[in-house]
Structure formats: C-alpha cells, structure tokens
N, C-alpha and C positions, 0 to 999 in steps of 0.2 A: 738532288736526289729526289730528299724528303721534304719539300716546299708544300706539296699540297697538303703536309702534316703538321706542318711546324707556323704557316700562315695563318692559319684556323686559332692554333693555340695560343698563339701570340695576338692576335684580335683580341683574342676573348679575357687572357688575362690584363690586358689594357684596360678593357673597359670592364672588368669585374674591379680591378682598381679603383676606377672611377665612381663606381655605384653603393661601393662595401657603404661609405656614411650615410645609404641614404636607406637602406636594409635596415645599418645597425638604429639610426633614428625610428625609422617602423618597429623596432623589435621592442625596441628600447622605450618609449611614449605611447604604442598600443599595446596592447594584448595580445597583436598577434603574434605567433610561432613565427619562427625564423620562414619556416618553409612559405607560411603565408603573405609574410614579408615582402617576399622574392616574386612571388604572384600578382599581388596587389602591383608590386612597380613596374611587372611587364604589362597588366595592363597600366600603368599611367605612361609608361613609355609606347604605347599602341596607341592610345588617345595624345600624345603628345604631338606624334609622328603623326597623324589626320591632322590632326588641326593645323600642323606646318605645312603640308601638301593642298590642305584648302585654302590657307590662305599666300602660301606662298607660290605653288605649279600656276595658278593664274598668271601670278603677275609674270614667271618665268617666260611662260609659253607666248603672253603679248609683246614681251622683249626681245622674245626670239626673234616671231616674226618680223618687229619692226626692226630690224637689225637684219636680217635676210632682205628685206625689201631695200635697206638702203646697200647692203654689197654691191651692187654695179655703180653705183652714185662711189662708192670707195676709188672704186678701179679707177674709174674714168680721172679720178681727180690726184690719183696717182700718176697716172699714166700722163696726164696731163701739167703735171708737177716736173716729173725726169724729161720731158719735153721742152716746159722752161728752164728749166736749168740744167739739163745736159741735154742739149738738140744732137750732138753727135751719135750717144750711145740709143737718142730710138732709131733716127736715120739707119745705125746700122741694125738694130734689130727689127726694122718694119724690112729694109731691102734682102735682108738674110731669109728671114721667114715668106716673104714671097718668090725669092727664087726658089728656093729649096722646098717649098711645102707641100705642092703638085706630087713631086720627085718623091719626096721622104713619105707623103703617106701611102702611095703606092708603093713606096718598098716595105715598108710595115706593114701594110695587107697582104702581102705578097709572103714574106715569113712568118707572119701567123698564122697562115693557113697550110705551111710547107711544114710547117714544126708543130701543129695541131696532132695526127696522132702519139708524137715521144708526148707530148704532155699530159696525155687522157691518164695514164695509170699514176703519173707523179701525185696529178693534182687527184686521184680516187686517195690514194693514201696521205694525203694531208687534209683530207673533207675528214677521213677519221679521226685522224691527230687534231683538229681542232674539236670535232665534236667530244670527244674524249677529253683533250682543253676544257671543253666549256660545262662538259659533265661534273668534273672534277671543280670546275669554279666554285657552279650552282651547290655542292653536297659541300664544300671547304662554307659558304654561307650560310646552308642550313645547320650546319653543327656548332654553328658558332653559338647559338641560344642558349645550346645542351651544354655546351663547355660552359656557359656565365653561368648559370642557375648552379653548377655543381663545383662552381670555384665559388659564387658567393654563400653557397649551404655550407663550406670547408669552415668547420670549429677549430679549437685546442690552439694551443699557443706551441707558433711552427716553431719558432724559434729554439724550445724546447724540444720539440720533434726531433730538429737537425742537429742538437746535444747528444739527445740518447744515438743515433743510427752512427754520430761521430765517434763514439764513446773509448774507440782503439785508438784515436790519437792522442797524442799529449794534449795535455789542457789548455795551458799554453799557446801553440799552433789552433786548437779546437775553437778557442772564444777570438779569435785571431777570425778564422774561417766563419765564425758565427755572426761577429761585425763588420765585416764583409758583402756577407748575405743582405745584413738586416740594411746596412749601406743604399745596395744596390736596389732594393727593394723601395728604400723610402727615396732617394735619386728619381726609379721609374714615377712612382706614385705620385711627388710630388710637381716633375715636368710635365706626365701630362695631363693633372687637373691642371694648373695654372698655364700650361701653354692651350690645349683648347677652348679653354674660358676667354684666355685673351685673344686666340683666332675668331672665336667668336661678334666678340665685341667689335674687333678690328672688322671683320668681314660687313658686319651690320651697318657701322657708320661710313665707311667704305661705302658701299651701297647705296645708302642714301643720299650720302654726297651728291658721286657719278650722277644720281637718279635725279637731283635736282639742278643738279651743271646741264641736262640737256646730253649727257653722254650715251650716244648709243646700248644698249647692253649693260647699263651703267648697273644695276639690280644685282645682276647675275656675276658678273664682271669680280663687282664690290666683295660680292662672299666666297666666292669661288678665290679671292687674293687674301680675304683675310683667312681661312680657314686653311690655305697653303703653307702659313706662314707657320705652323706647326713645327714648319722646316725653317729656320733662321732661315733669312736674307729669301727665302726661296718665292715667297711667295711676292715682295716686293721685286725681285728683280723680271718676275712673271709680267705682272701687272704693270710696270713700267715699258715694258716691250710688247704689250699689247692696249693701252687704257689708253697711250698716251699717241699714239699710231692713229689709234680709230677716233680720240678725240680731232685731231689733223685734219683725217683726211674726209670726214662723213661728212653730208652735205652742207650743213649749216655749222660746220667746223670751220678749223681754222687756229692760227697760234694764241689766237686767248683764248678760247677754249681749253684747245692743252698747255695753256699754262692757268686755267683755273684747275683741271686736272694734277697736275702736277702740285698744285699749293695743297687739293685735297690730301694727297699719299703726306706731300712732307706735315700737313697739320696731325691726322693720322697718326702716321708713325712719330712725332714728338711726342704725344699722350700718352701711346702706349712705351716710351721708353723713359719718362721721366714723370709716369703717374702709373699706370696699369700694370707693370713689369714690377715699379719697386713693391706695389702693396700687395701684389696679385703673388708674385710670386719670390720677390725678392731677393738676392746674391745666391741662388738656388747654386748653379755652377761653377762661380768663379774662374770660369774661364774665359781667357783673352779670346777676340772675335778672330784673330785670323788661325789659331785653334780649332774655332767653330767652325768657321770657312773647310778647312783641312781634313776635319771630321767628317762633316757629310758626305763630300767629295770619296774620301777613304772606306767609311763602314759602309754606302751606298755602293760601292766595288765590291768589298770583301758580301756583305749579305744578299748583293743580288736585287739591287735597284731601289725602288719605292721606301721600303720598309727600313734598310738598312739608313737611309737619310734619317729619317724617321726617329729611328731607335738611338741616331749618332751620338745626340748631347748627354741622355741617362746612359750611353755606353762608357764615354768617355771620362766623364766625370766620376763612373765608378774606376776605370782602371789608376784615375789620378791618383783616386784616395789607397786603390792597393799597391801605385807605388811608393807612397810616398809611408806608406805602412812596414814597407819590404824592405824599404831605402834605413828606414831611421829603426828598424828593432832589430835587422837581419842583417842585410847586408854591413852595415855597420860595426855589427859585432863580430860578423867572418870574418870582416878586412880586419879589426884591429884598431876601428877608427871610432874618436871620444867623440 
C-alpha cells in the first residue's frame, strides 16, 4: 500500500549514507558551510554522471547494435545445435508447426476479433493504471534528491535524540535499543558502501575482460553483472546464464570462447573473494553462505521484490545481533539459565 512512499525514502537513505563522508570532507577541509558542501556535491555528481554518459553511452550503443545484428546468427546456431544433437526434437517442432500453423493462426485472429469489444473497457482501465504507475515512478525518482538533501543536512547526535525520545523506557532496555539502532545503521552503511564499490570494480573488470575476449555485448553485460552483485550470488547466476550461451552461440563463438568467458568469471570472482571483499568490507556480516541465500529469497518475498533482496544481508545481520542480545541478556535471565 505504501510502497510508493517507502522506496524513495529507502533509496534516499542509502544514498545519503554513501555520500555523508563526502559532505563531511567538504565541510571540514574547506570553508564551505554544510549546505554549500551539499550543493557542491550535487554539482560534482551531475558532472560525473555527464562524463560517464559521454564515455560509456557511445560504447553501449555500439555494442548494442553489434549484438542486435548478431541475434539472428545466434538463433540459427542454436537451431543447428538442437538439430545436430537432438534431431528428433527439431523434427517434432517442425512437423507440429507446419501442420497446425495456418489453422492456429486463423483461430487466433478470429478469437481476437470476436473478443475485441470485451477488451476495450478493461484496456482503458489498464491504461489509466499504467499511467498512474508511471507518474508515481517519476514522482518517486524526482523526490529522491530532495530527501537526500535533507538527510545529508541533518545534524545533531542521533543517538542522544533517540535516548531523549525513549526517556520513558527503563535505562537498561533503552541502552539496548539504542545499541541495536546503531548496529543497524552501521551494518547498512558498511554493507552498501562496500558492496557498491566492489560491484563497480567487478563490473568494470568483467566488462573489460569480456570485451577483450570478443564476447558480443560484453562491456554492458559485465557492468550489469557487477552491479547486480550488490545482491550476493545474484549477479553471478545471471551472468553465467547469459554470457556463456552468448559466447558459445555467437557467429565467431564456440566452446573455446565460452571457456574463456568462464575463466574471466572465475578470475574476477577469486579477486573479489580473496582480495576485494577482505580489504574493503572484511567479515562485516559473519553469515553462512546458505543463510545469505535463504535471506535473499525471504526478504525478496517479504518486501516485494528487488528492494528486499538488496536489503537482505544488512537486515539479516541486524536480526542476528538482536537475537544474540535477546538470548544472552533476557531469555537466559527469564528462563533461569546461567
């Protein structure tokens, strides 16, 4: 019900956490006030986005055109592979389509025309719903910079303010609640700063590797896969399911190119696992890989999609800390366990 309000706030909060150190640096190292530091930050972000668009967009357009031109050849190569390895499947598909294609097409046209009056009113209502959703999306995107500005401009000791608001709670419980709140903020901040940086580095490395190897649409796919790694394992699964078939089936491709693509994946994953993550994030979550996978699916369903999957790790880490505190300080005391 309130997703249109909550997702811009969530995105703005994450962006504010990422940009807070930059504003602090501009405020302390220059004579700028905090507001002017935020304005300078906004200008720098706009310039950086313009530079990225100017450098990356032409490459994306070029590789997109090359990929679109190679799609028919990829489809033909896939059909040849099915025909060579599974000829009975191809024979069945061809015979079935040839026998029923004309009759099926005629029936579909007749059904569409006969049901056209019934579809006019629902289609009109859906157009209104789609327009409303589009307006809501644009409004949400437009309000995010405003939220970010106010989040970055917020001052004061947040912990002290929470302590004041919870003055009616017993001191011990209040301190534990403040501790949990600070742990949650810290886990969110550390996770997103580290994971986004790691994802960008992985995306650039994968894109360069795929492009050098000659994989069609390699650089955009590499960037996308790296950014999707903000959800652990998600980018890797998507990448293996897309890059390897493209490398195998593209006109100049085959098993050797697919093997090279797999080798690039393995090399970047090893760099991420043994160097990037330990250096940038350390062991911030302490979660078992199986726990991470279950958490991604759980929070993806609980929060309705991609936002839940992105927030899965810091949320799970927070609940682990909350459970340990509850168990050690309260449950053992209530149950009389030493």
